[in-house]
N, C-alpha and C positions, 0 to 999 in steps of 0.2 A: 504493500500500500504506500509506504513512504517513498520508495523508489519512483513510483508513478507520480506522486505529488512533487518530488524534487524535479522531475522532468517537466511537469507542468509549471512549476515555479520558475524554472529557467526560461521556458517559453514566454511566460507572463513578463518576466524581467526584460527579455529581449524584444517585447512587443509583438511576438509571433502567435500568441494564444488567441483563441476565439473568445467572445464575451462569456460564453458558458464555462469555458475552462478557467477564465480569470475569476468568475464567481465561485467556482469550485475551490480554487486555491484560497481565496479570501475566507470562505467558510471554514476551510481546514485550519487556516492560520489562527482563527479565533478559538479553536478547540485544542490545538496541539502546541504546547510550549516549545518543544524542540524545533519544530519547523518554523515557528514564529521567531525564535532566536536566530536560526540560520538566515531567515529573510532579512532580519535586522543587520546581521554581519555582511550580507551581500550588498545591502544598500550603503553601508559605511565604506566597504571596499570600492564600490562603484563611484562614490563621491571622491575618494582618495585618488582613484585612477583618472577620473575626469578632471581633477584639479592639478594633476601632475603635468609639468611641462613636457611636451613631446621630445623624445630623444631623436636627435638627428645624427646619423652616422657621419664619420669624417668623409670628406669628398673622395678619398682614394680607397674607401672601404671595399667596394665591389671589386676594384682592380686587384687589391691585395689578396682578397679571398680567392679570386679566380687564379691568381699567380700561384698561391699555395696549392690549390686543387690541381693545377697543371703540373706542378712539381711532383705531387703525389702520384699522379697518373704516369709521369715519366719514370719515376722510381719503380712502380709496379710493372710497367712495360719492360723496363730494363731487367728486372728479376725474372719476368716471364721469358724474355729472350735468352737470358743466361740458362735458365732451367731447360728450355727447349733445346738449346745448343748442346747441353750436357747429355740430354736424352738422345739427340740425333748422333752425337759423337759416339756414344756407347753402342747405339744400334749399328752404326757404320763399322765399328771395330768388330762386333759380333758377325755381321754379314761378311766382312772381309776375311775373318778367321774361317768361317764355314766355306767360303769360296776357295780359299787356299787348300783346305782339307779336301774339298771335292775335286779340285784340280790335281792334287797329288794322288788321290785315289784313281782318278781317270788316267793320269800318266802312268801310274804303276800297273794298271790293267793293260795299257797299250804297250808297255815296255817292260816285261817281266824280268829280262836279263839284267837290265840296268838297275832294277830295284835291288837285286842281290848285291850288285857292286856298291850301290848307295848305302845299303844297310851295313855292308862290311866296312865301308869308310866311316859310317856313323858309329859303329862299334869301336873302331880304332880311335876315333875322336873321344868317345866316352871313356875308353881305357886311359887315354892320355890325360883327360880331365880328372879322372879318378886318381891318377898318379900325382897330379898337381894338388888336388885337394888333400891327399894323404900327406904330402909334404907340408902344406899349410897347417894341417892338423898337428903334425909333429912340431912345427914351429910354435904354434899357439898353445900346444900342450905344455910347454915349459912356462907359459904365462899362467898366472893364477886364474881359475875359472870365473871367480867373482869379478876380477878386473876386466876380463874379456866381456862378460855379460853387461857390466856397467858401461863399458865403452860402446858396445853395440846398442844398448838402450839409449844412451845419450845421442849417438849418431842418428838413430831412427827418430827420436823425439825432436832433434834439431831439424831434420829434414821435414818432418810433418809440420813443425811450427813455421818453417820458411815457406812451405807450400800454402798454408793457411794465410800467412801474411801477404803473400803474392796475390791470392784471390781477394783478400780484403782491400788491398791497395788498388787492384785493377777494377773492382766493383765500385769503388768510390771515385775513381778518376773520371773527369768529364770527357765525353767522347769515346769512352770505352766501347760502348755499343752504339754504333751510328743509327740514329733513329730519325724518322722524318720530323720536320718542324711541326709543332701543333698548329692546327687551323683555327683561326679566330673568326 
């Protein structure tokens, strides 16, 4: 009941109620102290608002808001371009990898004798690489394992931090992603 009366009160206050609705509100206000008190507060608030001087925004208000909105749009667009570029680069790497695998399988099917030679050469390379890795293992075996692990961890952390710093600097630099000028 009170929600309906509050709606009618608002309509009466705005001058949009019919005479019957206005009479219904007046009758209710004589019997309901809570609604009568709300009506009085509304009238006081209306008087305060009507007597307050109008607020006039500064002359450059619209231009400054539009400039901020444009900058926000440019930043969002830049991050979308960056994300799209990363997805595209990842997809290209995967497609390239599978194309190379497919080409090698096709070549191996067409040239079975050369595959044996290539596998033999690959085995010799892995054998040489294993020999080199064993030599490095012997060299680093004399170094304390904790020192080696700390050095590797530091090197990886430094590399990761430099990559993150590069991405941060590049994403902040103007002109990093060439974008069309906004249309006004």
